N, C-alpha and C positions, 0 to 999 in steps of 0.2 A: 468204578472199575481202577485198577493198578497199571503200573507198567506192565508189566507181566502178560496181561488180559488183551495187551496187544500183539502177542505173540502168539497165542492160541489160536487152533482154526476158526472158532467162532467167533473172534476180531475179525481175521483175517477177513471173514465175508464181512462182514459188517462196513469192513474200513477199504477203501482202495488205497492199499502202499504207494503204486506208482504214481496213484492224484498225489498222495500225501508227499511223498516226494519231490515230484516235479513241482509243488506247490512248497514246501518248502527251501525249495535250491530258487527258485523266482524272488521269495523273501529276502533272503539272505544277498541274490545279486541287486536287491534294490537297496541296500544297504542296511549296517548292521553293527554303525557305529558304538551302539549305544551298547554291543556287548562286546567291546572292547577288553574292559573292565572283567567279561567275566572270562575270558583266555587268559589274561594276564594272571589273573588271581587264581584261578587252575594250573598254571603254569609255576607261579612261584611256590605254590604250596607244594608238587608234585617235584618239582626240584626239590627243596628241601628236603621232601623222603629222601630221595632217587640216590643226593647228593651225601647226606651221610650214609646210606645206606651203602651206596658202589664205597664211599673211604675204608669202613668197615670188613666190606668182601675183599678190598685191594689190599689190604692190609693181610688178612688171614690166606688170602691167595699167595702173597708174596711169602709169607713164612713157610708154606707148604711146597713151595715152587724150589724154594734157597733154601730147604732146610738142611739140607748136608752142608755147604758153604756156611750157613750161620752155627752149626753144628759143633763144624770142622771134622766129622764125621757120619756115621749110620748113628752110633751110639758114643755117648759121652756119661765117662764114670768123674764125680767130683767129689772130692771131700776136700775141708782145711785140716793143716797142721802135720798131719802125717803122710810119708810119700807111703807106694804102694812096694808091700813087702814082697823078696823074692816067689816067695810063694804067689802073692796077690798078680806079681807084672807074668810070670807063669800060668796064669790061666787065661790071663787076658788075651796074650800071646798066643795059645792056644787058638782064640776065636777067632784072628784075622790079625791083621796091620795093626801096629798099635803105635801112636805117638804121643810123647808125656810131655807135657808145660806145668810151668809155675807162676801164678800170677800174686803179686802182693802191690804191698805201697810202701817205696822208700824215698830216701835222698838223694838228689842230684846237688853233688856243689864244687865250687871249682878255687881257686885259689884267692884272699882277699874277702872271704866272710860270704859272698853269695850262694843261693841255696833253692834250690825247685823241690816243691814234690810232684814224684811220679808214678805212673803207673808201668809199672814194669812186668816182664812176661817174658819167661825163658822158656824154651824150644828145644828139642831135639834134632837131628839132623833130618828124619822123618817128617818133621810138619812141612807146609799143610799137606793132608792127605788128598782134601780138595782143593779146588782154585788156588791162588798166588799170593803172594806178598810182595804190592807192590812201593819201590823206592824210586820217587822223583828225583831224588837225585844224590848221587852222580848218577846218569844215564845208563844204562843198563852196567850195572853193578854187581848184578845178580845175587847170591844170599851171603851176602857178606856180614851178617850177624851170625853165621854160625864160626866166625875166626874167633880164637880164644881172644877176649880183652877188649871186643869191638860192638859196640851197640850201634843201633839206628835209631834215630827219637822222631817226635813232631816237630813240625818246623816253631811252634811255643814255644818248646825247653830250649832251640837257642837263640827266642827271642828274649827269655826269661833271663837268663842267664849270661848272654850277651857275647856269644861264641859262634864260630862257624862249623862247619863240618871239613875235620880233620884236629879239632880242639879235642884236648882231653880233661874227663870231669872226673870229681869221686863220688863213687857208690858204695856207701859199705866200707870196705876197708880194700879195696880197689880202686886204682884207677885205670879206667877205661878212655877208649878213643871214636869219637862219634865219626860215625862210618861216614854215615848217609843220613836224609830224609822221608821218614816215614813214612807211608802214602795212606792205602788201605789195608786191610786184614780182612779175609772170609770171614773169621768167625767172632768179629768184633760185637756182635750184639751178644754172644754169652757172653761175653767178659763181664762184669759188673759195673759198676757207675762210675766213670772217672773223674777224681777231680784234680787230677793234673794231666798233662801231656802223655803222655803211653810212648814207652820206651822197649825195642825186642830185643833180645839176647839169647845168646846158648844157653844150656845149660854149664858147662862148664863157668861160663862166665858169671853167672852167680852163685858157684861153689868158692869163684875165687872173694868177692864181695864179704862172705864172712854172714850173710844173710839167713843162711838157714839155720834154724837155732831150733833142738827141744822146745816146744810149744809156741813158736811163733805164725801171725799167720799167714799162713801163706796158704794159696788153694790150688793145689794138686788137680788137676785134670788129665785124664787117659782117657784120647780121644780113639773110636775103635773102627777100621774099614771089612765090612764082612769079606770075606770070597766071593768070586765071581758076581752074580748078580743077586744073589743071597740079600742083600742091602737092600730091596723091591720089597720082600716076602714079610708080610708082616709077623708071619710065624715066626721066621728064623731071627727078626728084632727081639722079641719076645723072648726065645729060647735062650738066647745069649746074653741076654738079660738075668732069666731065672737061672742059668748054669753061674753065673759068679754071683747071684744073690745067695744058692742052696751053699755052694762051697764055703764063701765068708759070708755066714747070716749077720756078726758081727763089726762087718766092715766099714759101716754107715755110710756110702758111697749116694750120692744126687745122681741119680742116672736119667738122661735125653736121651730122646731118637730126636730123627732128623724130622719124624711127619706130627711133630712138636716142639718145634728145635726153642721157643723160649714162654711156657705157659703162664709163667707171672704175669708179662708181658704183652699177649695176645687179649689176657681176662682182666687187667686191667683198661686197656684200649675198647673191648667187647663192651662194656660196665660202661666205659664216658660215652662210646656211638650211640649206646641205647639209651643214656640219659638227655644226651642231646635230640637224638632224633624224635624225644617226645615231646621235646621245644618244637621241631619238625611238623608233627600232628597237630599240637596247637596252633602253629602257621597254618597248615592247610583247613584246620577250620575254622578259624580266621578268615583264610579265601573262602569256604564255604561262605558265609557271610554276603561276603560282597557279591558272590556268585549269585544267591539271593535277593540281591539287591538290583543289582542289572538284572536279571531276567523279571523281575518285580517293573522295573523302569518299562522295561522292554514292552512287557505283554497288556501295559497303561498306555504306549503310546499304540500299540496296534487294537485299542479298543474299538475303534472305528471299523477296522478290519476285519474284525471277527463280531462284528455286530453286523455287519453286510455278508461273510460266510453263511453267516446262521438266516440271516433273513432269506440267503438264495437255498437254502435247505439244508445246509450243511449241519452234522450231527456233530455235538462234543465229543464223541470218541476221533472222528474228522480233523477239531481243530488240535484235540491234546494230540493226535499223532502227528501233525502239522508241526507243534513247536516243540513235542521231545525229539525227532530227530534233529530238528537246530541246535537243540542243549543238546545231543550226544556229537554230534558233529563237531559242535564247536568247544567240548571237555575233549571229543579226542583230539583236536589241533593242539588245545593247552597243554594235554596230556605229553604227548608228542614232542613241543615244546621245552617242557620241563623234564621229560626223561634222555634228552639229548644233554642237555644241560645239566644235568643229575652225574650221566655217564661220562662227559668231558672231565667235572670235578677230582678225581685223580690223578687226571692228567695232564692237568694245567698244573695244581698242587705238584704233580713229582717236576712239572719243569719249574716251575718258582721259586721249589724251597728243595732240587736235588738234593745240594750239597749238606742241606740242614736233617735231611729223613734218614732214620738208624739205616733203614732197606730201602732198594726201588723197589715202589710199588707196581701192582701188577695192574695196569692203566688198562684192559682188553672193558667189553660192555661185560655184567655180573647179571644175566638173567635174572634170578631169584630177586634182588634187592629191587632189579627195571620192575620186574611184573608185580612187587609191593607194593611198590609208590605207584602203578599205572592200574592197580586195584583198590588204592587209599583213594584216589583220585578222581574215579568214578563213581563209589562209594558215595564220597563227597560231594557229586553235583550229585546224585540221584534225593540225597537226605536234603540238600535245599530250595534243587528244584521242581521238586514233585508239587510241594505243597501251594507256589505259585499257579503253576500251569494248571492245578486240579481248580481252584479257587475260578482262576477266566475259562474252564473249559464249561461250568455250571450257570456262567450268568446269563442271564437275557439277553435276546437284545435290545428291548426297551429298556433295557437296566444300561447296556456297553452305549449305547445312542447317548444316554442324558447323563452319563457319569463323565466323561471324563476328564472330567478336575474336582473329583473326588474320590476317595476313598475307597475300596473296597472291603466289605466288611462279610462277605458270604464265607462261608464253610465250607472247605474243600470237603469232597465223599469221605469214607471211611476207609475207603478202599486206598485212596493217597497217604493216606497219616498211617493209616498200618504198613504201607508200601517205606513210606519214609523212616519209621521208627525204627521196621528191621533193617535200611541200609546203615542206618546208628550203629545198632547192636552189628551189625555183622565187623565196621569199619572197627569198631572199638574190638572186637574177638581177633582181626587181621593183627591189630598192634599186638595183640597180647602174645597171638600166637609165633608173631616174629620174636619176640622176645624170648632170652633165657630167663631175667627176673621177672616170670609174669608177677606174680605177685607186686613186685615195686613199679612193674608197669602199671597192672590194674590201677591201684594206687594213685600213681599221678595222674592217669588219663581220667580219673575219677576228679581230680582235684583241679585238672581240666578243666573238664565240663561244670566244675561246682565255679570256678572261677569267672567263667557264659555267664552264667545264671546271676550270680552276683551285679557283673558288668549292666547286664541286662536289666537287675532289681535296681541298680544306683540310676540309669537311667532312669527309667520310669519316678524315682525320686524325683529327680529333677525336673519331667515333667510338670510335679504334682507342686513342689514348692514353685516352679514360673506363675504355675494358673491360682497362687493363693498371693501373689504382690503384683501382678499382672495390671494392675488396676497405681500404677504410681507416675511417678513423674522422675525425669521429664519424659514427654512422647515417646523422643527414640526407644529410651527404655523400656516403655508401655509396650510398646510396640515387639521388640525382640523377645520381651517375658512372654506376650502372646502367642510370639510364633512359635516357641520353646516349647509353652504349652498345651500347643493345638492339636487337633488330629492330626498334619500332617510333619509332624514335630521330629526333629533328624538326633534329640537329644540320646535315641536310645543308638543309632547308629552311631552317632559320636561314640559314647561311653566303650560301646565292646568293642570298636575299628581300633580306638586309639589306647585304650587303659589295658588293653593285654600287653602290647609291646612295648611301652610306658612302664610298666611294671615288671616286665622282666629286666631292660635297662636298666631302674632302678635297685634292684634285689641285687644283680650281679653287682652293679660299680658299690652298693653298698658293704655287700659281702669280700669283692674285692679292698675296699679298703677297711675292713676289719682283720682283713688274715696280716694285708700289710701294717698294720699299725701295730700287731700284734710281734710282727718279727722286730720291724723296728723299737719298738717302747718294749719289748720281754726280753725275745728271745737274745736281740744281737744284743740288750742291755744288760742283762743276769747269764749270759751262756760265756763260759768261760772261753779264754783268746785263744787256748789251744788244746788240740788233742795230740797227748806221744803213748802210740804203737811202739810193742814188744821191748819195754823195758826191761831188762831182768831183773829177777826179784830182787837178786846178790846185791844190785847198783843201785836200789831206789834210794839208800839211805845216801849215797851219793850222790845221787842226783839231786836230792833235794838241796842238801848242801852246795852244791854248783849254781842252783839258781837264786838260793838264798842269797849266793856271798853276791850276785851283782842287781838283785833286788830283795831286798830282805821281806819287805810285806807283800812281796807274791803270796799268792793261796792256791794250795798246791793238793790235790783230792788225789787217792789210788785206789785199783781196784783189781782184784786177780783177772785172768779175763781168759777165757777158754771160747769153744763154739764147738755148739753140737745141733744134729738133727731129730729131730721128735720122731721117731718110728712108730710106738703105738699110747692109745689113749684107755686105760682099764682094758691093754690086751689087743684090741681093735686097730687094728692094720691103718696107718694114717690114711691110705687109699681109700679104707668104706667109711673112714669117720665124714658123718655128713657136719659138716661146719659152715657156717654162718657165710656169706661175704665177707661182710667186715673183717672173718676173725681168719679167713682162708691164708691170708701170708704170712703168718705164723708156723704152717705146715709146708708154705712153697720149697722152701729152702734150709742151709744150717741156719741158725741163730747163736748170737752173740748169748754167753752166759756168764755165770761168777757165784761166789760162795761166800758167805758174811755172816757174822757173829751177832751182828746189829743189823736192823731198819736202815739200807740205804737214804739217801740225803732225798728228797724229791718226791718219796713214797708216803704212802698213808694205809695203813691197814682200813679194808672194808669188812673183809668176813674172816672171822680165824685167827689165831693168837701166833707170833713170833716164837721160835724156837729159844728156851734156856742159853745163852752162853757154856759153850763147851757142850755142847749138846754131843751124848755116843751112841744115838738108840739107829732103828732105819733109816736110810736117805728122807729127805724131806726137803719140799722145791717153795718159794713161795712163787706165783702168780700173777701176770697183771692179768686187771679186775675187769679190763676192759677187753679183753682177749676171749679169758674161761670161760663166760656162759655162751660165748658164739660158737667155741668147740666142745659145748655140753660136759661141763666139768662142775666138778661141786668139791666141794671142803670133803677128804677123803678121797677121793679118787687118786688113780694112777697116772702116773706117764713115763713112758721107756725113752729116754735121750741115749745115743749113741754120742758118746763123748770118747775119741782118741782110741776106737778100736773096738769099745767094749761098751754094752751096754748098761744101763743102768737105770734102774726102776726106784723110781720115788713118790712117796704119799704128795698131795697136795694140802699142805698145813695151812694155807692161807691164802688170802688174795688181797692184791697191795693196787691201788690208785695212783697211778706213777705219772706226773708233771714233764712231759717227755719236751716242754717245749722249752726249758729251764736249759735240755743238753749237759745238765750233769750227769755225772755215769749211771745209767740205771740201766736192766736190762730184761728183758719181757722172763725173766727165770733167775733165780736167785737160791743156789741151795745150803743145806746144812753144810757147815766147814768140813764135818768127817766125810762127806759125802767124794770131793773132788782134792781136799789137799793134798793125795800126795798123787797126783795128776801134775807131772810137767807142762809149766805156763809160763805164758808172760803177764806182764802187767799193764794194766791203761792207768795213765795218768793226765791229769789235765790243770791249768796251770790259767789263774785267772791273774792280770794284771790288778796292781791299783789304780783305784781312780786319778787320773789327772796323769799317767802315763804318759811321756812322748814316744814319736814311732822310733826316734832315735834307742833310747831305752830300751823299747820290746824286741829292736833289729837284737841289742845287743846282747838281751837275756838268752833269746836263741837261738845265735850266733856260740853264745859259751856251751849254752847244752849242746849243740850239734858236734862242735869241735871235740869235745870228750868222752861224748856216746853217739859216734857214729853210726849205730849200727840201729838206732832210735830211728822210727818216721814219725815228723814235726808234721801233723795239719792243721791249719788256719779255721777255726770255726766257723770265719767270714766269708770263704769260700764256700762252706757247703751254705751257710745259710743265702746266700748270692745264686747260687744253682737252684736250692727249693723256690726261690722268690721269681728267678727267671722261667723257671716250670709250672709256677703258677700262674704266672703274665700269662704264657702263653695257654695254657688253660682254659682262663678266664677269656681272654682272646675270641677264641674259635667257639666259646660259650657267646657273647656280643655280638659275634658276628651272626648267629644262627638269631638271636632276638631280633637282632639289627633287619634280618629278614621278615620278621614276624612282623614290625614297623611297618617299613616298607608295603607288604599286602594292607598293614591296617588302611595306610594314606590312601592307595585305591578303593579299599572298601569306603572309604571317606566321601571321596569322590564318586562312586557309584550310586552313592546314600542323595548324596546333592545332586548330585544329578536326576534322579528319580524325583526330585520335587520340585524341579526347575520349570514345571507347568504351572504349578501352584504359586510358585513366588514372581512369576511374569505376570499372573492374574491378578494378584494381589496386590504386586507393582503400578498396575491401571488404573486398578482400583482408587487406590493411595493417589495418585496422580491427579482422577478423575477428581477425587474429593480434597483438592487443594495440595498435599502434602510437596515438599521440593525436593528434590531430585537430594539434597545435604543430609535432610532426615529421613528416606528412605536408604542412604550408603548409610549412615550412625544406625540405623536400626539393625540394618543386614549384618554386619560390621563388630557390632554390640552382643549380636545374640550367637554367631561364633567365638566370638573373644572370653564369653561367659561361659560357653560348653567349654572351651578347651580350658582355662581356668579349672574349673568345677572337676573336670576328669581327670586334668593334670595332680590335683591335690587328692584328688581318687589313688588314682598310679601312685602317688610316694607313699600314701598311708597304704596302702595295700604292701605294695615291696619292700617299706622299712617292715612292717610286722615280718612277711617274707623272711627277708632277710635277718631279723631278731631273729627267728627260730629258727633257722638254718642254727646260725651261728652258736646259742644256744646249745640245743641240743645236737646237730650233725656235727660242724665244725669242732664244737667247745672252746670258743673265742670270746675276748669281751664285745659284744656288740659295739659299734662306733658311728655315728650315725652324721653325715656328710650333708653338709648345707648346700655343695657345691654342689652334688651329683642332685640335690632336691630342685635345687636353682635353676637347673641345664634340663631338667624335664620338664621345666613346667616352660622355659623359653621356647625349646621345640616340639613340643605340643602347642605352643602360639604361634607358633611360624607355621604348621601346618594347617592346623584351623582356620588362620587366616587367610592363612596363601590360597588355600579353597575355596574360602569365604570371600577374599577380594576376586578370585574369576567368577565365582558364580553372582557375584552383584554386579560386575561389571556385563555380564549374560541377562540379565534381571532389568538392568537398565537401557539396554538396546532393546529393550524388545519393542518393540510397535505398540499405538492401544488399537489404531484401528480393527485390528481383524475379530483381535475380542472381545470389543462392544459390538461390531458386526456381528460374532458369532449369538449373542445375547439378544 
C-alpha cells in the first residue's frame, strides 16, 4: 500500500482516521524526543532552500519595484564616445521629458602632487527625473552641483586628497570647488563599476574641464520620462524604443527600460542563486537521511508498542496511518520553521548590510520561493520516511517482540518503494522546473545524487575493511573494528552525513586558495602597474618621452581603443541570437575594441590565420576563442558592430586564445586596421615599472605624467585587482556559508544515526562488563571507533574535494590548481571534533546504562 492509498475511499473504510489521529496525538504527547533531529533536519534543509530562493526573489522584486529609480527614467538610451546629434535629441524630446548625462573616469588633483581617480558624472538641469540626489553635507544645500565650477563628491575623495568642503581641486583643465558631500543617487546601479569616488557636476562644468574630446571614453546617457501614465504601458515603452531605433538604425544606442533596469546584474545574481540553491538542495537531501535515521530509531523504540497494537487486532494500515500522520505533523512543523527562517533571511541581510547592498531588498515574503521550498521539504520527507514505515508496518507481532535489539531486514512492500521513488523524481523535477538553466541544474543534481551513492559505497568499503582486520590487537582496536564491521555499524551514516559537507568545504577552500594565488602570483606580478586612458594619439610620443625621462627602464605598451556594440551575427539581430550562458556578456553592452596589424601580446591563434600587414581588403576581425563558439560563430561568419554611429560588418578571420589574467592590452574583437583607422579615437597605454622600483619613484613618474597630460586618466591596476579579490571573497563566503549549513545538518544526521544505535551499544556494553571488560577498555573501543571513522571520512572528503576543486580550476576557472595543506588539516580536525564529540556523548550514555534491566530482560 502507498501513502496515496490512505486517502482513497477504500482505505478510509479500512482505517478509522479519527482513531489513527487520536493514537498519533497520544504517542506524540507521550514523548517524541527521538524525533527532534527529524524536525531540525527538515527545518534546516527547507530554510536553506527558502532563504536562497527568497534572496533571489527579493532582488528581482526590488529591481522591478525600483526600476524607474535605478534606470533614472522610463527608458534609458546609452552609447559611448558620441553625444546625441541635434536630430537624435529632437527625436528623444518628441517622446517625452529627457535628461542628458555623461559618465567618465578622470583624475582629481590638488597642488603638491596628490591625485585620485574619480568616477565623474555630469548632468543637466532636468536631472534627476525620478528620485533625488542626497547631499549629506552641508544640510539642505540643494542642487549645488548645477552651479558652474562646483562639484559634490563622495567623502572618500576628500579623505584621499586630505581636503574639505569648500576646497578646490583640478579636474582636467579646470579648477573646481567641492561644494558638498555626495550621498546616494537614484540611478547609481545603472552606472558602471566604480574604481574611485563618485563625483557629480553639471555639463557646463564638464565642458570647462576639456575632457570631452573626439574619441574620449565618455558614456552618454539619455533618460526619458514618457508623458502621463504611458510609462506603465509596455506597448508605449516598446513604441518609444522602436521609434528611435527606426529613425536612427545606426545610432548604436543601448536601450534599457524600467521593467528590467539591470539585466546583466539580474542575470548574474540569478545564476549565482541557482548555483547555491543546488547546494541547498544537497543540504535538504542530507537532511532527508537524518529524517530516515530519526524515524528508523523512533520506530525501533516503538517495536513493542506496534507489537501490542497488532496483538490487539490493529491492521498494518492502521499502524502505517498512525506513524505517517506523526511524520506529516512533524515534517509540517519543520517546514514551517524552515519557511519562517528562510523568509526572514532577506530582512536580516538587508538590516545587517544595508549600506553595502546596491539596492534595498524587497523583504516581504515571496510565495513562489516559499512554496517551492515547502514542496521540496515535503517530497524529501516522503522519499526518506516511506521505506522505514513500510518495513515496520509489515513485520509480524512475534518478530517485533523478539527483535527489540536487532535490525529489521524486512523488505517494504513494492508500493512503498514505488511511491518513495516517485517522490525522489518529483523532487528532481521540482528543482529543474524552478531553474532557468535546466540542463546545468539537471547535471549538478545528478552529481549530488552520484556523490551520495559514492559516499554510501565508501561507507560499505569501510565496513568491509574493518571486517577483514577485526581480529587484531590491542583488544580495544579489535572491538572498535568489530563494531564498524557489524550489522549495526554507523560507517555509512558517518560517511554520508559528514562527507558531503566536508567535501564542499574542502573544494571551496581550495578553489579560493587557487584563485587568490592566481591574483597574487600571476596577475599582480605580470600585470602592468597602470592603465592610462584617453591619451591623444598625437601626444603618444611625448607621453613616452615624459615617462622615459623619469624612469628610462619603464615598459610602455599602447593600442588604439574604441568601444562598439555588436548588433547582429550573420545578419541575425543579437536579441534573437541563442547564446551560451558564458558568452552572453559579450552581447550585453558595448565592448572595447581595437585594430592592429600584428597579433596582440598575450594572444594565441587557435583557428584561422592573421591578416597580412597593410591588408586592404574587406573588413576582418579576430574574435575571442572562449566567447565565439558560445555565440555560434565560426570562421567566415560575419558580425555587425556599431562604432561611432556607423555599422561595420566584418568577417571572422580567426579566433584567439586570450590570456586575460595578464591584464595586458587585449580585446574581445581586434579588427584589421583598414576597418577603423580613420575613426576618431584615443589610445590606451599601459605602464610597467622595472623590478625593484620603490613607491616614491612610482609616485614621481605618475605625477610627472599627470602634470604634463591633465586630460589623461590613470587607473592603478592594483585597485582593480583588489576590487576583484574583494568581490570574489564575498562570493566564496556566501557559498561557504551554504556549505556550512550542509555540515550542520550532517552533524545532526550523525547525532541521529548514533542515537539509533544506542540500545545496541548499551546492550553490548553490558555484555562486555559481564565478561570482565573494564570501563577504560570500553571507552577506548568506543572512541577508537568514532576516531577511525572520522579520520577515514575526512581523508575521503579531502580527496573528493581536491579532485572537484582541481577539475573546476582546470576547466571552469582555467587557473592553476594549488593544494592547501592547511585546508586539509582543518578538515581532518573539524571531522574529528564532530565525530569524537558525538562519540564522547554516546560513550557517556553507554557507560551510564545499568546492567540489571538488560540481564533481567534476557
